[in-house]
LOKENU-806550 format. One line per 2 residues: their letters; for each residue x, y, z of N, C-alpha, C. Coordinates in steps of 0.1 Angstrom, whole numbers, always signed. Last residue first. Example, Ala and Ser with C-alpha at 12.3 -4.5 7.8 and 13.67 -1.06 7.14 Angstrom:
# LOKENU-806550
SA = +128,-22,+71,+137,-11,+71,+129,+0,+79  +132,-57,+78,+123,-45,+78,+132,-33,+78
//
This chain:
# LOKENU-806550
NS = +974,+852,+476,+972,+839,+483,+979,+827,+471  +984,+883,+483,+981,+877,+475,+980,+859,+480
PT = +957,+918,+489,+966,+901,+495,+971,+891,+482  +958,+941,+470,+948,+929,+476,+960,+918,+479
ST = +961,+976,+480,+965,+964,+473,+956,+952,+477  +944,+996,+490,+940,+993,+475,+953,+984,+471
GA = +949,+998,+511,+937,+1000,+513,+934,+995,+497  +979,+996,+516,+972,+992,+522,+960,+988,+519
SQ = +980,+1025,+501,+983,+1010,+494,+985,+1002,+500  +964,+1041,+522,+969,+1039,+509,+970,+1029,+500
RR = +988,+1036,+542,+971,+1037,+540,+969,+1034,+531  +1012,+1047,+527,+1012,+1036,+536,+999,+1029,+534
QE = +1009,+1073,+523,+1011,+1065,+512,+1005,+1050,+519  +1006,+1084,+551,+996,+1082,+544,+995,+1075,+527
NL = +1030,+1074,+562,+1019,+1073,+565,+1011,+1068,+556  +1043,+1096,+547,+1045,+1080,+543,+1037,+1075,+549
RE = +1034,+1120,+558,+1032,+1118,+540,+1033,+1100,+540  +1048,+1116,+577,+1028,+1114,+579,+1026,+1110,+565
SP = +1070,+1121,+577,+1067,+1108,+582,+1051,+1106,+577  +1066,+1148,+566,+1074,+1137,+560,+1071,+1122,+560
ND = +1055,+1172,+572,+1057,+1159,+583,+1062,+1147,+574  +1058,+1207,+577,+1058,+1198,+564,+1064,+1188,+574
QA = +1043,+1228,+599,+1056,+1229,+593,+1054,+1212,+581  +1022,+1255,+607,+1022,+1235,+605,+1032,+1237,+593
EI = +1026,+1282,+623,+1020,+1277,+608,+1025,+1263,+613  +1019,+1303,+649,+1032,+1292,+641,+1024,+1282,+632
AL = +1014,+1326,+668,+1009,+1318,+655,+1020,+1314,+645  +1013,+1343,+694,+1020,+1333,+688,+1004,+1328,+674
AQ = +1013,+1374,+708,+1009,+1367,+700,+1017,+1355,+693  +1040,+1381,+734,+1033,+1386,+724,+1023,+1378,+714
GL = +1042,+1376,+760,+1048,+1386,+755,+1037,+1390,+742  +1026,+1348,+779,+1032,+1351,+766,+1031,+1369,+763
EL = +1028,+1334,+808,+1025,+1345,+801,+1032,+1350,+788  +1034,+1304,+820,+1036,+1312,+809,+1027,+1322,+808
QF = +1028,+1293,+851,+1025,+1297,+842,+1033,+1302,+834  +1032,+1261,+873,+1034,+1280,+872,+1031,+1277,+854
VH = +1032,+1234,+890,+1031,+1240,+878,+1030,+1253,+881  +1061,+1211,+902,+1052,+1224,+904,+1053,+1228,+896
AP = +1072,+1188,+896,+1058,+1185,+900,+1051,+1199,+905  +1096,+1191,+892,+1092,+1188,+881,+1072,+1186,+889
PL = +1112,+1221,+914,+1108,+1202,+911,+1099,+1202,+900  +1138,+1235,+911,+1125,+1242,+908,+1121,+1226,+906
QA = +1162,+1251,+935,+1156,+1238,+932,+1144,+1240,+929  +1190,+1273,+950,+1179,+1268,+952,+1170,+1256,+934
RQ = +1213,+1289,+964,+1211,+1281,+957,+1198,+1276,+961  +1214,+1310,+974,+1223,+1314,+966,+1221,+1298,+964
CG = +1191,+1335,+993,+1191,+1323,+987,+1206,+1320,+976  +1209,+1358,+1011,+1201,+1354,+1009,+1201,+1343,+1000
QE = +1232,+1370,+1022,+1227,+1376,+1009,+1215,+1373,+1006  +1237,+1359,+1041,+1233,+1367,+1047,+1229,+1375,+1035
NT = +1223,+1326,+1024,+1236,+1333,+1038,+1230,+1338,+1036  +1213,+1295,+1022,+1212,+1306,+1019,+1222,+1315,+1024
ET = +1199,+1264,+999,+1216,+1269,+1004,+1212,+1285,+1009  +1177,+1255,+988,+1185,+1248,+997,+1200,+1253,+1003
CI = +1147,+1269,+981,+1158,+1275,+985,+1168,+1260,+995  +1125,+1257,+956,+1131,+1253,+971,+1141,+1259,+976
VD = +1104,+1289,+945,+1120,+1279,+946,+1123,+1270,+957  +1080,+1305,+923,+1088,+1303,+938,+1096,+1288,+934
VG = +1094,+1325,+897,+1086,+1311,+900,+1091,+1305,+915  +1078,+1356,+883,+1089,+1349,+890,+1079,+1332,+897
FE = +1051,+1377,+893,+1061,+1377,+886,+1076,+1363,+888  +1022,+1363,+904,+1031,+1374,+909,+1044,+1365,+897
GN = +995,+1346,+897,+1002,+1362,+891,+1015,+1369,+893  +991,+1323,+908,+985,+1342,+914,+991,+1353,+910
SE = +1008,+1311,+898,+995,+1309,+892,+987,+1321,+903  +1041,+1328,+886,+1029,+1318,+895,+1015,+1319,+891
RA = +1055,+1331,+858,+1049,+1333,+868,+1039,+1326,+878  +1074,+1332,+832,+1071,+1325,+841,+1064,+1338,+852
AA = +1072,+1347,+796,+1078,+1350,+809,+1067,+1342,+820  +1075,+1347,+762,+1068,+1342,+776,+1075,+1340,+790
SF = +1078,+1337,+730,+1081,+1350,+739,+1072,+1347,+753  +1093,+1315,+701,+1078,+1322,+719,+1085,+1325,+727
DG = +1099,+1300,+670,+1099,+1314,+681,+1085,+1317,+696  +1090,+1271,+663,+1086,+1284,+661,+1094,+1292,+674
SY = +1062,+1243,+651,+1083,+1250,+660,+1083,+1262,+653  +1043,+1221,+650,+1048,+1238,+647,+1058,+1236,+660
IE = +1030,+1192,+631,+1038,+1198,+640,+1039,+1212,+634  +1003,+1172,+629,+1008,+1187,+627,+1016,+1187,+640
RT = +985,+1143,+626,+997,+1148,+629,+1002,+1162,+628  +962,+1126,+618,+968,+1135,+610,+977,+1138,+623
DG = +937,+1107,+628,+950,+1098,+621,+961,+1107,+615  +931,+1128,+652,+925,+1118,+646,+938,+1106,+637
MM = +953,+1149,+656,+942,+1146,+656,+939,+1140,+646  +981,+1159,+677,+973,+1148,+670,+960,+1149,+666
DI = +1006,+1180,+674,+991,+1179,+675,+986,+1167,+668  +1038,+1190,+686,+1027,+1177,+679,+1010,+1177,+682
CT = +1058,+1212,+692,+1048,+1208,+695,+1042,+1200,+680  +1081,+1237,+704,+1078,+1228,+692,+1067,+1217,+694
VT = +1094,+1270,+705,+1082,+1256,+713,+1078,+1247,+701  +1118,+1290,+731,+1109,+1285,+716,+1100,+1273,+719
NA = +1120,+1310,+749,+1123,+1311,+736,+1119,+1303,+729  +1106,+1320,+782,+1107,+1310,+770,+1113,+1316,+760
SL = +1121,+1326,+815,+1115,+1333,+798,+1122,+1325,+785  +1117,+1326,+846,+1122,+1318,+835,+1118,+1331,+817
RA = +1136,+1330,+880,+1130,+1337,+869,+1130,+1331,+850  +1128,+1319,+905,+1138,+1318,+896,+1125,+1325,+887
RG = +1138,+1335,+937,+1128,+1331,+928,+1134,+1328,+918  +1159,+1350,+950,+1148,+1339,+959,+1142,+1335,+951
DV = +1167,+1367,+939,+1158,+1372,+951,+1151,+1359,+956  +1168,+1351,+912,+1167,+1365,+916,+1162,+1368,+923
LQ = +1185,+1326,+892,+1181,+1332,+902,+1178,+1341,+907  +1170,+1322,+861,+1181,+1323,+865,+1173,+1328,+881
AD = +1163,+1303,+824,+1162,+1308,+838,+1174,+1312,+848  +1153,+1304,+791,+1161,+1305,+803,+1157,+1308,+816
AT = +1134,+1275,+775,+1134,+1285,+782,+1145,+1286,+791  +1114,+1253,+750,+1127,+1256,+762,+1127,+1272,+763
IL = +1091,+1233,+756,+1096,+1243,+753,+1105,+1246,+762  +1074,+1203,+734,+1085,+1209,+744,+1085,+1226,+742
CH = +1042,+1190,+737,+1049,+1202,+734,+1062,+1201,+742  +1016,+1174,+740,+1028,+1166,+732,+1038,+1183,+729
AP = +992,+1190,+743,+994,+1180,+751,+1015,+1176,+748  +990,+1223,+729,+985,+1208,+727,+995,+1202,+736
LE = +985,+1247,+750,+989,+1241,+740,+984,+1229,+739  +956,+1267,+763,+966,+1252,+762,+970,+1255,+753
HE = +941,+1291,+784,+947,+1287,+773,+952,+1279,+777  +933,+1293,+812,+928,+1299,+799,+929,+1295,+792
AG = +937,+1263,+832,+943,+1273,+822,+934,+1281,+816  +934,+1241,+844,+922,+1253,+846,+927,+1265,+838
QG = +945,+1218,+838,+944,+1221,+852,+941,+1237,+855  +944,+1206,+813,+936,+1205,+822,+936,+1212,+832
VV = +979,+1200,+808,+969,+1203,+803,+956,+1198,+814  +1007,+1218,+808,+1002,+1206,+814,+987,+1211,+811
PK = +1034,+1215,+784,+1023,+1221,+788,+1020,+1212,+795  +1075,+1216,+800,+1060,+1215,+792,+1050,+1217,+795
LL = +1108,+1228,+793,+1095,+1228,+799,+1081,+1219,+791  +1142,+1229,+797,+1135,+1220,+790,+1122,+1219,+800
VN = +1164,+1249,+792,+1154,+1246,+804,+1140,+1237,+796  +1183,+1266,+783,+1180,+1254,+771,+1169,+1248,+788
DH = +1210,+1277,+807,+1204,+1282,+796,+1197,+1264,+786  +1211,+1295,+834,+1208,+1283,+831,+1197,+1284,+819
SP = +1231,+1324,+844,+1217,+1318,+839,+1217,+1305,+837  +1249,+1327,+865,+1237,+1338,+865,+1226,+1332,+857
ET = +1260,+1312,+890,+1258,+1312,+880,+1251,+1317,+876  +1254,+1321,+922,+1266,+1327,+912,+1270,+1324,+899
KK = +1231,+1317,+930,+1233,+1329,+922,+1246,+1335,+919  +1221,+1285,+910,+1232,+1293,+916,+1230,+1307,+911
LS = +1194,+1261,+903,+1199,+1274,+903,+1208,+1277,+913  +1184,+1234,+889,+1185,+1237,+901,+1193,+1247,+897
LT = +1154,+1214,+883,+1161,+1228,+877,+1168,+1234,+889  +1142,+1181,+875,+1144,+1192,+881,+1156,+1205,+881
DI = +1128,+1180,+840,+1140,+1180,+855,+1137,+1187,+865  +1107,+1200,+828,+1109,+1181,+823,+1120,+1175,+836
VQ = +1090,+1221,+845,+1101,+1215,+838,+1097,+1202,+842  +1053,+1233,+834,+1059,+1224,+846,+1076,+1225,+840
VD = +1022,+1254,+829,+1037,+1242,+824,+1047,+1238,+836  +996,+1264,+814,+998,+1263,+828,+1013,+1252,+824
IR = +994,+1301,+798,+993,+1280,+797,+1004,+1279,+814  +981,+1332,+795,+985,+1322,+802,+985,+1307,+802
AD = +981,+1354,+769,+971,+1345,+772,+985,+1339,+780  +995,+1380,+761,+989,+1378,+776,+985,+1367,+776
SP = +982,+1375,+726,+994,+1380,+735,+988,+1382,+745  +967,+1341,+720,+963,+1358,+722,+978,+1362,+727
LR = +979,+1315,+702,+977,+1319,+712,+976,+1335,+710  +979,+1290,+677,+978,+1302,+676,+970,+1307,+694
LT = +991,+1271,+649,+988,+1274,+660,+991,+1283,+666  +975,+1261,+617,+981,+1275,+627,+978,+1273,+643
DA = +955,+1252,+604,+966,+1244,+602,+981,+1256,+614  +936,+1264,+604,+932,+1253,+610,+947,+1252,+612
MA = +928,+1287,+582,+940,+1288,+595,+941,+1276,+605  +909,+1285,+571,+923,+1282,+564,+935,+1286,+571
VN = +887,+1286,+582,+893,+1273,+579,+906,+1271,+572  +887,+1311,+591,+890,+1301,+603,+897,+1285,+599
PL = +883,+1323,+568,+897,+1324,+572,+895,+1317,+583  +857,+1309,+559,+869,+1303,+552,+885,+1308,+563
ML = +836,+1318,+579,+843,+1309,+575,+855,+1304,+572  +826,+1345,+568,+837,+1347,+577,+837,+1333,+581
GV = +823,+1335,+539,+833,+1345,+542,+840,+1347,+552  +798,+1321,+549,+808,+1317,+545,+821,+1322,+543
VL = +784,+1347,+553,+784,+1336,+567,+798,+1327,+559  +785,+1361,+532,+790,+1365,+542,+791,+1355,+553
LH = +764,+1343,+520,+780,+1347,+514,+787,+1353,+526  +745,+1347,+534,+747,+1331,+530,+765,+1332,+529
AF = +730,+1371,+525,+735,+1367,+546,+748,+1352,+541  +730,+1372,+502,+742,+1378,+503,+744,+1377,+521
YK = +709,+1355,+501,+723,+1353,+494,+735,+1359,+500  +690,+1369,+518,+695,+1358,+522,+707,+1352,+512
MM = +681,+1395,+499,+694,+1395,+513,+697,+1379,+516  +670,+1378,+481,+686,+1385,+475,+694,+1387,+489
//
């Protein structure tokens, strides 16, 4: 009788994980490696730069990772010779075998250097007595986004995936005509 309850407990503990397989999850305070897609140019006179595109860098050693095929939008500004970036949204396509899951939603994260310093090191291209006035952040520079809150985004409907599945099924059931 005890084995029966132990078996039920194991199955019960596994069900939430299976049911949540279609959810992209990261815990609060998770850090992920990212980089800008194009060189980011910042000016002290223009306080912010909206919709900066970032992408995850996979395999750099961060404790947490997003799928390789993601786009993150962020707002950036030049403050005290560093770029401050605040991530707003994330859209990912996670490929698992023949299926592709699409995740898209709000994303709250702040940029840090890998050593934990707030903000991102930039290349200062113009200075004056008030400090760095223009700067660039090149795509080669890897930094981290630290989540401000846990991330849980449900997989979205993927009409393309449904069409592909219908094509695979019809190709497997139809016979070629001679």
